[in-house]
Every structure is written in C-alpha cells, then in structure tokens.
C-alpha positions in Angstrom: 133.1 173.7 203.6 134.4 174.5 207.1 137.3 176.4 205.8 135.0 178.5 203.7 133.0 179.3 206.9 136.2 180.3 208.7 137.2 182.5 205.8 133.8 184.2 205.8 134.0 184.7 209.5 137.4 186.3 209.3 136.1 188.7 206.7 133.0 189.6 208.8 130.6 188.0 206.3 129.6 184.8 208.1 125.9 185.9 208.1 125.9 185.8 204.3 127.1 182.2 204.1 124.5 179.7 202.7 123.0 177.6 205.5 123.9 180.0 208.2 121.1 181.5 210.2 121.4 184.7 212.2 119.1 186.8 214.3 119.3 189.7 216.8 118.5 189.2 220.5 119.1 190.9 223.9 119.0 187.6 225.7 118.8 183.9 224.8 118.7 180.6 226.6 120.3 177.6 225.0 119.0 174.1 226.0 120.1 170.8 224.5 117.6 168.8 222.5 117.9 165.8 224.9 117.0 166.0 228.6 119.8 163.4 229.2 122.4 166.1 228.5 123.2 168.3 231.5 126.6 169.6 230.3 128.0 170.7 227.0 131.5 171.6 225.8 131.7 175.3 225.0 134.6 177.3 223.4 134.9 181.0 224.2 137.8 183.2 223.4 140.0 180.2 222.6 139.3 178.4 225.9 137.3 175.2 226.1 135.2 174.3 229.2 132.2 172.2 230.2 129.2 174.2 231.1 125.9 173.1 232.7 122.7 173.6 230.7 120.7 175.6 230.1 123.2 178.3 229.1 122.0 181.9 229.2 123.5 184.7 227.1 122.5 188.4 227.4 123.7 191.7 226.2 125.6 193.7 228.8 123.7 196.8 230.1 126.7 199.0 229.5 129.0 199.0 226.4 132.5 197.5 226.8 134.9 200.4 226.6 138.1 199.5 224.6 141.3 201.5 224.3 143.1 202.0 221.1 146.4 203.8 220.3 146.1 207.6 219.7 147.6 207.3 216.3 145.1 204.6 215.2 143.3 205.3 211.9 139.5 205.5 212.3 137.6 202.6 210.7 135.1 203.4 207.9 131.6 202.2 208.4 
C-alpha cells in the first residue's frame, strides 16, 4: 500500500489515490491531537528534525525563482 502511494507521488498523482485528502491553503497551523505532545518528528527535503508544536506553514509572498539550462525543453502543461 505504501509503495503504491510512493509510486503515485513520483508520478504526480498522489491526490488521486484512494484515502488521500487534499486541499488548497495559503497558511495552515498543525497541532497534535494530544496536549501532552509538544514536539513532533518532521521530515523535509530528506532531513529529519524535531520541531515544537504548533507548526505553521504558509505560502511565500514571492515565487521561488529557479534556474534551468538554456537548452532545456519546455514542459507541457
């Protein structure tokens, strides 16, 4: 089951997997269901660290500018 989710994620189709919920937001605060939990283990970009709760996520006010090779083929939408 987990392998199927990983495969869908790699193909950009994770949101279509059964049992996966998705929604759009500009900011979100994540709190644990138990007040006894003050830290959670979080994995981001392959690094694992402990973070204090609540954890707040938000969309950056400006887009992240990325560089690509000049000879790169444009992606189709």
